[in-house]
ROSE-4610 file (N, C-alpha, C; in Angstrom, 1 decimal, always signed):
// ROSE-4610
residu = [M/M/M/I/I/I/V/V/V/F/F/F/N/N/N/K/K/K/T/T/T/K/K/K/N/N/N/I/I/I/Q/Q/Q/V/V/V/V/V/V/S/S/S/S/S/S/V/V/V/L/L/L/K/K/K/A/A/A/D/D/D/T/T/T/F/F/F/S/S/S/A/A/A/R/R/R/L/L/L/F/F/F/G/G/G/L/L/L/I/I/I/P/P/P/R/R/R/K/K/K/T/T/T/L/L/L/G/G/G/P/P/P/E/E/E/E/E/E/G/G/G/L/L/L/W/W/W/L/L/L/E/E/E/P/P/P/C/C/C/A/A/A/M/M/M/I/I/I/H/H/H/T/T/T/C/C/C/F/F/F/M/M/M/N/N/N/F/F/F/P/P/P/I/I/I/D/D/D/A/A/A/V/V/V/F/F/F/L/L/L/D/D/D/A/A/A/G/G/G/L/L/L/K/K/K/V/V/V/V/V/V/R/R/R/V/V/V/V/V/V/T/T/T/A/A/A/L/L/L/K/K/K/P/P/P/W/W/W/R/R/R/F/F/F/S/S/S/P/P/P/W/W/W/I/I/I/R/R/R/G/G/G/A/A/A/V/V/V/S/S/S/V/V/V/L/L/L/E/E/E/L/L/L/A/A/A/P/P/P/G/G/G/R/R/R/A/A/A/L/L/L/S/S/S/G/G/G/L/L/L/A/A/A/E/E/E/G/G/G/D/D/D/F/F/F/L/L/L/E/E/E/F/F/F/R/R/R]
num = [1/1/1/2/2/2/3/3/3/4/4/4/5/5/5/6/6/6/7/7/7/8/8/8/9/9/9/10/10/10/11/11/11/12/12/12/13/13/13/14/14/14/15/15/15/16/16/16/17/17/17/18/18/18/19/19/19/20/20/20/21/21/21/22/22/22/23/23/23/24/24/24/25/25/25/26/26/26/27/27/27/28/28/28/29/29/29/30/30/30/31/31/31/32/32/32/33/33/33/34/34/34/35/35/35/36/36/36/37/37/37/38/38/38/39/39/39/40/40/40/41/41/41/42/42/42/43/43/43/44/44/44/45/45/45/46/46/46/47/47/47/48/48/48/49/49/49/50/50/50/51/51/51/52/52/52/53/53/53/54/54/54/55/55/55/56/56/56/57/57/57/58/58/58/59/59/59/60/60/60/61/61/61/62/62/62/63/63/63/64/64/64/65/65/65/66/66/66/67/67/67/68/68/68/69/69/69/70/70/70/71/71/71/72/72/72/73/73/73/74/74/74/75/75/75/76/76/76/77/77/77/78/78/78/79/79/79/80/80/80/81/81/81/82/82/82/83/83/83/84/84/84/85/85/85/86/86/86/87/87/87/88/88/88/89/89/89/90/90/90/91/91/91/92/92/92/93/93/93/94/94/94/95/95/95/96/96/96/97/97/97/98/98/98/99/99/99/100/100/100/101/101/101/102/102/102/103/103/103/104/104/104/105/105/105/106/106/106/107/107/107/108/108/108/109/109/109/110/110/110/111/111/111/112/112/112]
x = [-11.5/-10.7/-9.6/-9.2/-7.9/-6.8/-5.6/-4.6/-3.5/-3.3/-2.5/-1.1/+0.1/+1.4/+1.3/+1.3/+1.5/+2.9/+4.0/+5.5/+5.7/+5.3/+5.4/+4.4/+3.5/+2.3/+1.8/+1.4/+0.9/+0.0/-0.9/-2.0/-1.2/-1.3/-0.8/-1.6/-2.8/-4.0/-5.4/-6.4/-7.5/-8.8/-8.4/-9.6/-9.0/-9.0/-8.5/-9.7/-10.0/-10.7/-10.1/-10.9/-10.2/-10.6/-9.7/-10.0/-9.6/-10.7/-10.3/-11.3/-11.7/-12.2/-11.3/-11.6/-10.6/-10.6/-11.8/-12.1/-11.7/-11.7/-11.6/-9.9/-9.1/-7.7/-7.1/-7.9/-7.4/-7.5/-8.5/-8.8/-8.3/-8.4/-7.7/-7.8/-6.8/-6.9/-7.2/-7.2/-7.1/-8.2/-9.3/-10.7/-10.3/-9.4/-9.1/-8.2/-8.5/-7.5/-6.5/-6.8/-5.6/-6.1/-5.3/-5.2/-4.9/-5.8/-5.7/-4.6/-4.0/-3.0/-3.5/-4.6/-5.3/-6.1/-5.9/-6.5/-5.8/-6.4/-5.4/-6.5/-5.6/-6.4/-5.5/-6.2/-5.6/-6.1/-5.0/-5.1/-5.1/-6.0/-5.7/-6.4/-5.8/-4.3/-3.6/-2.5/-1.6/-0.1/+0.9/+2.1/+3.0/+2.2/+3.0/+1.7/+2.1/+1.2/+1.6/+0.7/+1.0/+0.4/+1.0/+0.3/+0.0/+0.0/-0.7/-2.1/-2.3/-3.5/-3.8/-2.9/-3.0/-2.4/-2.8/-2.5/-1.6/-1.2/-0.4/+0.4/+1.6/+2.3/+1.9/+2.3/+1.8/+2.9/+2.8/+3.8/+2.9/+3.7/+3.1/+3.8/+3.1/+3.5/+3.0/+4.2/+3.8/+3.9/+2.9/+2.8/+2.7/+3.0/+2.8/+1.7/+1.6/+0.2/-0.1/+1.0/+0.9/+0.6/+0.6/+0.6/+2.0/+3.0/+4.3/+4.6/+5.4/+5.7/+7.0/+7.0/+8.0/+9.0/+8.1/+8.9/+8.1/+8.7/+8.2/+8.7/+8.0/+8.2/+7.5/+8.5/+8.0/+7.7/+6.9/+6.8/+6.9/+6.0/+6.1/+5.4/+5.8/+5.3/+4.4/+3.2/+2.3/+3.1/+2.4/+3.0/+4.1/+4.2/+5.5/+4.9/+5.6/+5.3/+6.2/+5.7/+6.5/+7.1/+8.1/+8.9/+7.9/+7.9/+7.0/+7.7/+7.1/+7.8/+7.4/+8.7/+8.5/+7.9/+7.0/+6.2/+5.2/+5.0/+3.8/+2.6/+1.6/+0.2/-0.9/-0.6/-1.2/-0.5/-1.1/-0.3/-1.3/-0.5/-1.3/-0.8/-1.7/-1.3/-1.8/-0.8/-1.0/-0.5/-0.9/-0.6/+1.1/+1.6/+3.3/+3.6/+4.8/+5.4/+4.8/+3.7/+3.0/+3.8/+4.3/+4.9/+6.2/+6.7/+8.0/+8.0/+6.4/+6.3/+5.5/+6.3/+6.3/+5.8/+6.5/+6.5/+7.8/+8.3/+9.6/+9.5/+10.4/+10.1/+10.5/+9.7/+9.6/+8.6/+7.7/+6.7/+5.5/+4.7/+3.5/+2.3/+1.4/+0.3/-1.0/-2.0/-3.2/-4.3/-5.4/-6.6/-7.8/-8.2/-9.3/-10.6]
y = [+5.2/+5.4/+6.4/+6.9/+7.8/+6.8/+7.0/+6.6/+7.6/+7.3/+8.0/+7.4/+8.3/+7.7/+8.0/+7.0/+7.5/+7.8/+7.3/+7.6/+9.1/+9.6/+10.8/+11.9/+11.3/+12.1/+12.9/+12.4/+12.9/+12.1/+12.6/+11.9/+11.5/+10.2/+9.8/+10.0/+9.5/+9.7/+9.8/+10.4/+10.5/+9.5/+8.7/+8.0/+6.7/+5.8/+4.5/+3.4/+2.3/+1.4/+0.2/-0.5/-2.2/-3.1/-4.1/-5.3/-6.4/-7.0/-8.0/-9.5/-9.4/-10.7/-11.0/-12.5/-13.0/-12.0/-11.9/-11.0/-9.7/-9.0/-7.6/-7.4/-8.5/-8.5/-8.9/-9.8/-10.3/-9.1/-8.6/-7.5/-6.0/-5.8/-4.4/-3.2/-2.6/-1.5/-1.7/-3.0/-3.1/-2.4/-2.3/-1.5/+0.1/+0.5/+2.0/+2.4/+3.8/+4.3/+5.0/+5.5/+6.2/+6.2/+6.7/+6.7/+8.0/+8.7/+10.1/+10.1/+11.2/+11.5/+11.1/+11.2/+11.1/+9.7/+9.0/+7.5/+6.4/+5.2/+4.2/+2.8/+1.7/+0.5/-0.4/-0.9/-1.6/-3.1/-3.9/-5.3/-6.2/-6.9/-7.7/-9.1/-10.2/-10.6/-10.2/-10.0/-10.0/-9.6/-10.5/-10.6/-10.2/-10.2/-9.9/-9.4/-8.4/-8.1/-8.0/-7.9/-7.8/-6.5/-6.0/-4.8/-5.3/-6.5/-7.0/-6.5/-6.0/-5.4/-4.1/-3.5/-2.1/-1.1/+0.1/+1.3/+2.1/+2.0/+3.1/+2.5/+3.1/+2.2/+2.9/+2.3/+2.3/+2.2/+2.6/+2.5/+1.5/+0.6/-0.6/-0.3/-0.5/-0.3/-1.5/-2.3/-3.6/-3.7/-4.1/-4.0/-5.3/-5.3/-6.6/-6.4/-7.5/-7.6/-6.3/-5.7/-4.6/-3.1/-3.3/-2.2/-1.3/-2.0/-1.6/-1.8/-0.7/-0.8/-1.6/-2.7/-3.5/-3.3/-2.8/-2.4/-1.7/-0.8/+0.3/-0.1/-0.2/-0.5/+0.8/+1.7/+2.8/+2.6/+3.3/+3.3/+2.0/+1.0/-0.3/-0.3/-0.5/-0.2/-1.2/-1.0/-2.1/-3.5/-4.4/-5.7/-6.2/-5.7/-6.3/-7.1/-7.8/-8.4/-7.9/-7.6/-7.3/-8.6/-8.4/-9.5/-10.1/-11.2/-11.9/-11.3/-10.5/-9.8/-10.7/-11.1/-11.8/-11.1/-11.4/-10.8/-9.8/-9.5/-8.7/-9.5/-9.0/-9.5/-8.5/-7.2/-6.5/-5.9/-5.0/-4.1/-2.8/-1.8/-0.4/+0.0/+0.0/+0.7/+2.2/+2.7/+4.2/+4.8/+6.0/+6.7/+6.7/+6.6/+6.7/+8.0/+7.9/+9.1/+9.3/+8.7/+9.1/+8.7/+7.4/+6.5/+7.5/+8.2/+9.1/+10.0/+10.7/+11.7/+11.4/+10.9/+10.4/+9.1/+8.1/+6.6/+6.3/+5.4/+4.6/+3.5/+2.6/+1.2/+1.5/+0.7/+1.1/+1.9/+2.7/+3.6/+2.6/+3.1/+2.5/+3.4/+2.7/+3.2/+3.0/+3.8/+3.7/+3.8/+3.0/+3.1/+3.6/+4.9/+5.3/+5.7]
z = [+8.9/+10.0/+9.9/+10.9/+10.9/+11.5/+10.9/+11.3/+12.0/+13.2/+14.0/+14.4/+14.3/+14.6/+16.3/+17.1/+18.4/+18.9/+18.2/+18.7/+18.4/+17.1/+16.7/+17.1/+17.6/+17.9/+16.7/+15.4/+14.3/+13.6/+13.1/+12.1/+10.7/+10.3/+9.0/+8.0/+8.0/+7.0/+7.8/+6.9/+7.5/+7.1/+6.1/+5.3/+4.9/+6.0/+5.6/+5.9/+4.9/+4.8/+5.5/+6.0/+6.5/+5.5/+5.2/+4.2/+5.2/+5.5/+6.5/+5.9/+4.9/+4.2/+3.3/+2.9/+1.8/+0.3/+0.0/-1.2/-1.2/+0.0/+0.2/+0.0/+0.6/+0.6/-1.0/-1.3/-2.6/-3.9/-3.7/-4.8/-4.4/-3.0/-2.4/-3.2/-3.7/-4.4/-6.1/-6.4/-8.0/-8.8/-8.1/-8.8/-8.9/-8.1/-7.9/-9.1/-9.7/-10.7/-9.8/-8.6/-8.0/-6.4/-5.6/-4.2/-3.9/-3.2/-2.7/-1.6/-1.3/-0.3/+1.2/+1.5/+2.8/+2.8/+1.9/+1.8/+2.0/+2.2/+2.6/+2.8/+2.7/+2.8/+3.8/+4.8/+6.0/+5.6/+5.3/+5.2/+6.5/+6.9/+8.0/+7.9/+8.1/+8.1/+7.0/+6.9/+5.9/+6.1/+5.5/+5.9/+4.4/+3.1/+1.7/+0.9/+0.0/-0.9/-2.2/-3.2/-4.8/-5.2/-6.3/-7.0/-8.5/-8.6/-10.1/-10.3/-11.7/-12.2/-11.6/-11.0/-10.2/-11.3/-11.4/-12.4/-11.7/-10.3/-9.8/-8.5/-8.1/-7.1/-5.9/-4.9/-3.4/-2.4/-1.2/-0.2/+0.6/+1.2/+2.2/+3.4/+4.5/+5.9/+6.6/+6.8/+7.5/+9.1/+9.8/+11.0/+11.7/+12.9/+13.8/+14.6/+15.4/+16.1/+17.0/+17.7/+18.3/+17.9/+16.4/+15.4/+15.4/+15.7/+15.5/+14.0/+13.5/+12.3/+12.1/+11.4/+11.1/+9.9/+8.8/+7.7/+6.8/+6.0/+5.2/+3.7/+2.9/+1.4/+0.6/+0.0/-0.5/-2.2/-2.6/-4.1/-5.0/-4.2/-4.8/-6.1/-7.3/-8.6/-8.9/-9.9/-10.3/-10.9/-10.7/-11.2/-10.4/-9.2/-8.2/-6.9/-6.2/-5.1/-4.0/-2.8/-1.7/-1.1/-0.4/+0.4/+1.4/+1.6/+2.9/+4.2/+5.1/+6.1/+7.6/+8.0/+9.2/+10.3/+10.8/+12.1/+11.9/+10.5/+10.1/+10.1/+10.6/+10.6/+9.8/+9.4/+8.5/+8.0/+6.7/+6.1/+5.8/+5.7/+5.4/+4.3/+3.1/+1.9/+1.9/+1.3/+1.4/-0.1/-0.6/-1.7/-1.9/-2.9/-3.0/-2.4/-1.8/-1.0/+0.3/+0.6/+1.9/+3.2/+3.0/+4.2/+4.6/+3.7/+3.9/+4.9/+4.9/+5.8/+7.1/+7.8/+9.4/+9.8/+9.0/+9.4/+9.3/+10.2/+10.3/+10.9/+10.8/+11.5/+13.0/+13.9/+15.3/+15.6/+14.7/+15.2/+15.7/+16.4/+16.7/+16.3/+15.6/+15.1/+16.0/+15.7/+16.4/+15.1/+15.0/+14.1/+14.8/+14.5/+15.2/+14.5]
């Protein structure tokens, strides 16, 4: 999938996979050695993430039911836990630093 920021009229990333089963959300990016700048993982439903067993940091973009960005956590290091984000129903995980280029709280995203 492609992620598009409707608020700023820009493409965020071009290759996002959706994790919408328990096992897909549980393991997420753990098997990966790295995450490319145009790659991401969309976890739904989800309001909190962990980076246990991961080898690289990630940016986490927490979204509400309308795909509005409610929180952006940048460069979450391995072996960390994000806070539980009130109102979040999904999380877009991106390569570190990727969320800084075109994403902010209040932006509306679209998955195509």
